[in-house]
C-alpha positions as CSV (number, residue, x, y, z in Angstrom):
1,M,-70.6,-15.1,94.2
2,G,-67.9,-12.6,94.6
3,W,-65.2,-11.9,97.2
4,E,-63.2,-8.9,98.0
5,N,-59.8,-9.1,96.4
6,S,-58.0,-6.7,98.7
7,G,-54.6,-8.3,99.2
8,R,-55.2,-8.6,103.0
9,M,-57.6,-10.1,105.4
10,P,-61.0,-8.2,105.5
11,K,-61.5,-6.2,108.7
12,T,-64.8,-7.1,110.4
13,A,-66.2,-6.3,113.8
14,G,-67.6,-9.7,114.3
15,P,-68.5,-12.9,112.6
16,A,-70.3,-12.5,109.4
17,S,-73.5,-14.3,108.7
18,F,-75.2,-15.1,105.5
19,E,-77.9,-17.3,104.2
20,V,-77.7,-19.6,101.3
21,R,-80.8,-20.2,99.3
22,D,-81.7,-22.3,96.4
23,A,-84.8,-22.7,94.4
24,G,-86.4,-24.8,97.2
25,G,-85.9,-22.2,99.9
26,P,-83.4,-21.6,102.7
27,V,-80.8,-24.4,103.1
28,E,-78.2,-23.5,105.8
29,L,-77.1,-20.7,107.8
30,V,-73.3,-20.2,107.8
31,S,-71.5,-18.0,110.2
32,G,-67.8,-17.1,110.6
33,P,-65.3,-15.1,108.7
34,P,-65.2,-15.6,105.0
35,P,-62.3,-17.4,103.4
36,Y,-59.3,-15.3,102.3
37,Y,-57.7,-15.6,98.8
38,S,-54.4,-13.7,98.2
39,T,-53.3,-12.8,94.8
40,E,-49.6,-13.4,95.8
41,Q,-48.2,-16.7,94.5
42,Q,-47.3,-19.0,97.3
43,Q,-43.6,-20.1,97.4
44,L,-43.1,-23.9,97.2
45,P,-40.1,-25.6,98.8
46,P,-37.4,-26.6,96.3
47,R,-37.4,-30.2,95.0
48,R,-34.7,-32.2,93.3
49,G,-35.2,-32.2,89.6
50,N,-37.2,-29.0,89.3
51,M,-35.8,-25.7,88.1
52,A,-36.0,-24.0,91.4
53,Y,-33.5,-26.6,92.9
54,A,-31.1,-26.4,90.0
55,Q,-30.9,-22.6,90.4
56,T,-29.6,-23.0,94.0
57,K,-26.5,-25.2,92.9
58,T,-23.0,-23.6,92.2
59,P,-22.0,-23.9,88.6
60,W,-19.3,-26.7,88.0
61,W,-17.4,-24.5,85.5
62,N,-16.8,-21.7,88.0
63,A,-13.3,-22.3,89.5
64,R,-14.1,-20.0,92.4
65,Y,-16.3,-22.7,93.9
66,W,-13.8,-25.6,93.4
67,R,-12.6,-27.5,96.4
68,K,-8.9,-28.6,96.8
69,R,-9.6,-32.0,95.6
70,T,-11.1,-30.7,92.4
71,W,-8.0,-28.4,91.9
72,A,-5.7,-31.4,92.4
73,I,-7.6,-33.4,89.7
74,V,-7.5,-30.6,87.2
75,V,-3.8,-29.9,87.8
76,T,-3.0,-33.6,87.3
77,I,-5.0,-33.6,84.0
78,I,-3.1,-30.5,82.8
79,V,0.3,-32.2,83.6
80,I,-0.7,-35.3,81.7
81,I,-1.7,-33.2,78.7
82,L,1.6,-31.3,78.8
83,V,3.6,-34.6,78.9
84,V,1.6,-36.0,76.0
85,C,1.8,-32.8,73.9
86,I,5.4,-31.7,74.6
87,V,7.5,-34.6,76.0
88,A,6.2,-37.3,73.8
89,P,7.0,-35.4,70.5
90,L,10.5,-34.7,71.8
91,E,11.1,-38.4,72.5
92,V,9.8,-39.3,69.1
93,A,12.1,-36.7,67.5
94,K,15.0,-38.0,69.5
95,A,14.3,-41.6,68.5
96,N,14.2,-40.6,64.8
97,K,17.3,-38.4,65.0
98,Y,19.9,-39.5,62.4
99,P,23.1,-37.7,61.0
100,D,23.2,-36.3,57.6
101,Y,25.8,-38.4,55.7
102,T,26.1,-36.0,52.8
103,A,28.4,-37.3,50.1
104,L,32.1,-36.3,50.4
105,N,34.7,-36.2,47.7
106,Y,37.5,-38.6,48.5
107,T,41.1,-38.6,47.1
108,L,43.7,-41.2,47.7
109,S,46.2,-40.1,50.4
110,D,48.0,-43.2,51.5
111,S,48.5,-46.7,50.2
112,Y,50.0,-50.0,51.7
113,N,50.7,-52.6,49.0
114,G,53.2,-54.8,47.2
115,T,56.7,-55.6,48.5
116,T,56.8,-52.4,50.6
117,F,53.6,-53.2,52.5
118,F,55.3,-53.7,55.9
119,D,57.7,-50.8,55.5
120,K,55.0,-48.5,56.8
121,F,54.5,-50.4,60.0
122,D,56.3,-50.8,63.3
123,Y,56.5,-54.2,64.9
124,F,55.3,-54.5,68.5
125,T,57.6,-56.7,70.6
126,G,57.0,-58.6,73.8
127,Y,54.1,-60.1,75.7
128,D,50.5,-59.3,74.7
129,P,48.8,-56.4,76.5
130,A,45.5,-58.3,76.3
131,S,47.0,-61.3,78.2
132,G,47.3,-63.5,75.2
133,F,49.5,-66.6,75.0
134,V,52.0,-65.2,72.5
135,H,55.4,-63.7,72.0
136,Y,55.2,-60.9,69.6
137,V,58.5,-60.9,67.7
138,P,60.5,-58.0,66.1
139,Q,60.7,-57.5,62.4
140,E,63.9,-59.4,61.9
141,Q,62.7,-62.5,63.7
142,A,59.3,-62.3,62.0
143,E,61.0,-62.2,58.6
144,S,63.4,-65.1,59.5
145,L,60.5,-67.3,60.7
146,N,58.5,-66.3,57.6
147,L,55.8,-64.8,59.8
148,T,55.7,-61.7,57.7
149,Y,56.5,-61.6,54.0
150,T,55.2,-60.0,50.8
151,T,54.8,-60.6,47.1
152,T,53.9,-58.1,44.4
153,D,50.2,-58.8,45.0
154,S,49.9,-59.8,48.7
155,A,51.2,-59.3,52.2
156,F,51.1,-62.2,54.7
157,L,51.1,-62.1,58.5
158,K,51.2,-65.5,60.3
159,V,51.4,-67.4,63.5
160,D,54.5,-69.7,63.9
161,T,54.0,-73.3,63.1
162,S,57.6,-74.5,63.5
163,V,57.9,-74.8,67.3
164,G,56.4,-77.9,68.8
165,P,56.5,-79.7,72.3
166,T,60.0,-81.2,71.6
167,S,61.6,-77.9,70.3
168,S,64.1,-76.0,72.3
169,P,62.9,-73.6,73.3
170,D,59.4,-74.8,73.1
171,A,56.1,-72.8,73.2
172,S,55.3,-73.4,76.8
173,T,55.2,-69.7,77.6
174,G,53.5,-68.7,74.4
175,R,53.7,-69.1,70.6
176,F,55.5,-66.7,68.3
177,S,53.2,-64.2,66.5
178,V,53.2,-60.7,65.0
179,R,51.5,-57.4,65.7
180,V,52.2,-54.4,63.5
181,T,51.2,-50.8,63.9
182,S,51.1,-48.2,61.1
183,K,53.6,-45.3,61.5
184,T,51.0,-42.9,60.3
185,Q,48.1,-41.9,62.5
186,Y,44.7,-40.8,61.3
187,D,41.9,-38.6,62.5
188,S,39.3,-39.4,59.9
189,G,39.0,-40.8,56.3
190,L,37.8,-43.6,54.1
191,F,39.8,-46.8,54.6
192,V,39.6,-49.6,52.0
193,F,41.0,-52.9,53.1
194,D,41.5,-55.7,50.5
195,V,41.4,-58.9,52.6
196,K,42.1,-62.2,50.8
197,H,42.4,-64.6,53.8
198,T,41.4,-64.4,57.5
199,P,43.1,-66.4,60.3
200,Y,41.0,-68.9,62.2
201,G,41.5,-72.0,64.4
202,C,41.2,-73.1,68.0
203,G,42.9,-70.6,70.3
204,T,43.2,-67.8,67.7
205,W,42.2,-64.2,68.2
206,P,43.1,-62.2,65.1
207,A,42.1,-58.6,64.5
208,L,42.3,-55.8,62.0
209,W,41.7,-52.6,63.9
210,L,42.6,-48.9,64.6
211,A,43.7,-47.4,67.9
212,D,46.2,-45.1,69.6
213,P,48.1,-47.7,71.7
214,D,49.8,-45.0,73.8
215,H,46.4,-43.4,74.7
216,W,44.0,-46.2,75.0
217,P,41.0,-46.0,75.6
218,D,41.1,-42.2,75.6
219,N,41.4,-42.0,71.8
220,G,39.2,-44.9,71.1
221,E,39.4,-48.1,69.1
222,I,37.7,-49.3,65.9
223,D,37.6,-53.0,65.2
224,V,37.1,-53.6,61.5
225,M,37.5,-57.4,61.5
226,E,37.7,-59.6,64.6
227,A,36.8,-63.2,65.5
228,V,38.0,-65.9,67.8
229,N,38.7,-69.7,67.7
230,N,37.0,-71.2,64.7
231,A,35.2,-68.0,63.8
232,T,31.8,-69.7,63.6
233,D,29.9,-66.5,64.5
234,G,31.3,-64.5,61.6
235,N,33.0,-61.1,61.7
236,Q,32.4,-58.6,64.5
237,M,32.8,-54.8,64.1
238,T,33.1,-52.9,67.4
239,L,33.9,-49.6,69.0
240,H,35.6,-49.2,72.4
241,T,35.6,-45.7,74.0
242,T,35.6,-43.8,77.2
243,D,32.3,-42.9,78.8
244,Q,29.3,-41.2,77.2
245,C,29.3,-43.1,73.9
246,T,26.3,-45.3,73.2
247,M,24.5,-46.7,70.2
248,D,21.0,-47.2,71.5
249,V,19.8,-44.9,68.7
250,K,18.4,-45.0,65.2
251,R,20.9,-46.9,62.9
252,K,20.8,-48.0,59.3
253,M,22.7,-51.2,58.9
254,S,22.3,-54.9,57.8
255,G,24.4,-56.3,60.7
256,S,23.0,-57.3,64.1
257,T,23.6,-55.3,67.3
258,L,25.4,-57.2,70.0
259,T,25.8,-54.5,72.6
260,A,25.0,-50.7,72.6
261,D,27.3,-49.2,75.2
262,C,30.8,-48.5,73.8
263,Y,32.3,-47.6,77.2
264,N,35.3,-49.8,77.9
265,A,34.4,-50.2,81.5
266,T,31.0,-51.8,80.7
267,D,30.6,-55.6,80.3
268,D,34.3,-56.3,80.6
269,N,35.2,-54.0,77.7
270,A,32.8,-55.7,75.3
271,G,32.3,-52.4,73.5
272,C,29.4,-51.7,71.2
273,G,29.6,-54.5,68.7
274,V,27.8,-55.5,65.4
275,S,28.0,-59.0,64.0
276,D,27.8,-59.9,60.3
277,A,26.8,-63.2,58.6
278,V,28.8,-66.4,59.3
279,S,30.2,-66.2,55.8
280,S,31.8,-62.8,56.6
281,Y,34.9,-64.4,58.2
282,G,36.8,-67.7,58.4
283,S,36.8,-70.7,56.1
284,T,33.7,-69.8,54.1
285,Y,35.0,-66.2,53.6
286,N,38.5,-67.5,52.6
287,E,37.1,-70.1,50.1
288,A,35.3,-67.2,48.3
289,D,38.7,-65.3,48.0
290,G,37.7,-62.8,50.7
291,G,36.6,-59.3,49.7
292,I,36.7,-55.7,50.7
293,M,36.2,-54.1,54.1
294,A,35.5,-50.4,53.8
295,M,35.3,-48.0,56.7
296,E,34.2,-44.4,56.6
297,W,35.2,-42.4,59.6
298,R,33.8,-38.8,59.8
299,A,32.3,-36.4,62.3
300,E,28.7,-37.7,61.6
301,G,29.7,-41.3,62.4
302,I,31.6,-44.4,61.6
303,R,30.2,-46.8,59.0
304,L,31.6,-50.1,57.7
305,W,30.7,-52.1,54.5
306,A,31.6,-55.7,53.7
307,F,31.8,-56.5,50.0
308,G,32.4,-60.1,48.7
309,R,35.0,-60.5,46.0
310,D,32.3,-60.7,43.3
311,G,30.4,-57.7,44.7
312,I,33.0,-54.9,44.9
313,P,31.7,-51.6,43.7
314,T,33.4,-50.3,40.5
315,D,34.1,-47.0,42.1
316,I,36.4,-48.8,44.6
317,T,38.1,-50.7,41.8
318,N,38.6,-47.4,39.9
319,K,40.0,-45.7,43.0
320,S,37.2,-43.1,43.2
321,P,35.1,-44.5,46.1
322,D,31.7,-42.9,46.9
323,P,30.1,-44.4,50.0
324,S,26.9,-42.6,49.2
325,T,26.3,-45.1,46.4
326,W,27.0,-48.2,48.4
327,G,23.6,-48.6,50.1
328,E,23.0,-49.6,53.7
329,A,26.2,-50.1,55.7
330,T,27.0,-53.5,57.4
331,A,27.7,-51.6,60.7
332,D,26.5,-48.1,61.5
333,F,27.8,-46.1,64.5
334,P,26.2,-42.6,64.2
335,D,27.2,-39.6,66.4
336,T,23.7,-39.2,67.9
337,N,24.8,-40.2,71.4
338,C,28.5,-40.2,70.8
339,D,30.8,-37.3,70.0
340,I,32.9,-39.1,67.3
341,G,35.5,-36.2,67.1
342,S,36.3,-36.3,70.8
343,H,36.2,-40.1,71.2
344,F,38.3,-41.1,68.2
345,K,41.6,-39.5,67.1
346,N,45.3,-40.3,66.4
347,Q,44.4,-43.8,65.2
348,S,47.0,-46.2,63.7
349,I,46.1,-49.2,61.6
350,I,46.9,-52.4,63.6
351,V,47.1,-56.0,62.5
352,N,47.8,-58.9,64.8
353,I,47.0,-62.5,65.6
354,D,46.7,-63.1,69.3
355,L,46.3,-66.5,70.9
356,C,44.0,-67.4,73.9
357,G,43.8,-64.1,75.9
358,S,40.9,-62.4,77.5
359,W,38.4,-63.2,74.7
360,A,39.5,-66.4,72.8
361,G,40.7,-68.0,76.0
362,N,37.5,-67.1,78.0
363,V,35.2,-68.7,75.4
364,Y,37.5,-71.6,74.4
365,A,35.6,-74.3,76.2
366,Q,32.3,-73.3,74.5
367,S,33.9,-73.3,71.1
368,G,34.2,-77.1,70.7
369,C,38.0,-77.0,71.0
370,P,40.0,-79.7,72.7
371,S,42.1,-79.7,75.9
372,N,42.5,-76.1,77.3
373,C,43.6,-73.1,75.3
374,T,47.2,-72.7,76.4
375,D,48.1,-76.4,76.3
376,Y,46.6,-76.7,72.9
377,V,48.4,-73.6,71.5
378,A,51.8,-74.7,73.0
379,N,51.7,-78.3,71.8
380,N,50.0,-78.3,68.4
381,P,51.9,-76.2,65.9
382,D,50.2,-77.9,62.9
383,A,46.8,-76.5,64.2
384,F,47.8,-73.1,63.0
385,T,48.3,-73.6,59.3
386,N,45.2,-71.5,58.7
387,A,46.1,-68.8,61.2
388,F,47.3,-66.2,58.8
389,W,46.2,-62.9,57.2
390,E,46.6,-62.2,53.5
391,F,46.0,-58.7,52.3
392,G,46.0,-57.3,48.8
393,S,46.3,-53.6,49.8
394,F,45.2,-51.0,52.3
395,E,44.1,-47.6,50.8
396,V,43.3,-44.5,52.8
397,Y,41.3,-41.7,51.2
398,K,40.9,-38.1,52.6
399,A,37.9,-35.9,52.1
400,S,38.6,-32.9,49.9
C-alpha cells in the first residue's frame, strides 16, 4: 500500500471508500478519510534529564544571570582569598622580623676601677624615690660608715649594719644605704660589668641599672641586675619606657620572658622583664665568685649576656669585646616594636641597695621572711651582712 506524502491533509469531496481483499475474497469495506502522516517531526515536551531540558537552563558560569545572593557568596569567597593570600603572609613576615645585629668594632672609652672607682659617681642623698625604707647618705657619711670603699681590685657598696634598735638615732625611719649615679651619661655603647658579689637578704632591693633620673621615664631605664629579698628567683633584666615599646616579637635569648609591655604605666611599672636562672644572682652566684654582665645598647636593640667567672670570653679579658661571637644573649630587646633611639638616651650608670619599697616590700610576705618588712629592717642590723655589692670594674666601649 502507498499513501500520498504531501505534507498536508488530502483534499477530498467526500468520504473515500475502498475494499480490502485477500486470497479468500472480499473481507471488509472501510469508509472514511484515510489516515494522515506528516513528514515534520513532532515536538516533545521537555523532560528533566534529557538534552532538550538542559538547553533551556541558564549557564551557572554566566555572571549576568546571577542573583544577589550568588554575588554575595562570590564576594565573600574573594575577600577570604585576599586575606589568606595577602594579609597572612604579611603577618608571617611581621612575626619573623628581626634586626640585623651586624658586628661592630668597639674601643674602650671609659673605665671605672681601682681606688678611684667612686670618683666618677655622684651620691644621691635623701629618701628613696621608690618609697624604700632607707636614708641614702652623702659621700662623706658613706665613707665614714664604711658603706662605700675601694681596694686596688674591688669597689664595695653596702647597707649599714651598725645601727640597731637601741642606737640613738635608731633605724625606725629607715636604714642607712647608698645610691650612686655616674657623672657621665651615655646614648649607646657596650657596657661590661665585673660583678663579684650581689646583695641579698630579707627586705633588700638592690639594682645595677641605667637611667636619666631627671627625665624618667621619658629617657627610659635599663635594669642590668635586680632582685629582691633572698633573690631566690635569680636575676631580672628589665626595660621601663614611655608608651609604644613592646617585646611581643621574635627574640633570640636564653632567658624567660616575664612581661612584654615596657610601658611604665602598665602593670604597676613592671616593665618588660626577662629572668635568668636561680644561680644568676644571690648566694649561689656569690659562691662562684660572680661573673660578667655585658650589655650592648645600639639602635637595633638592647642585649644582655651573663657569663660565669669560669666562662668569660677571652675577647672581654683582652679588652677587645666582640658580641657577635658570644652566641645567644641572655636577654634580647629588639627594636621591632620599640624605637630604641627615641626611648633610651642620656643614661647614667646607677648602683644602689634599696630596702622594702614598692617591690621588695610588696612581696615580702610571700618571700618567707619574718615579721613585716620595715620592722625587720629597722631592728635587725645583723641581717644585712650579705647586703653588699662588690665590683671588679666597669668598662664602657664605643662603636667606631
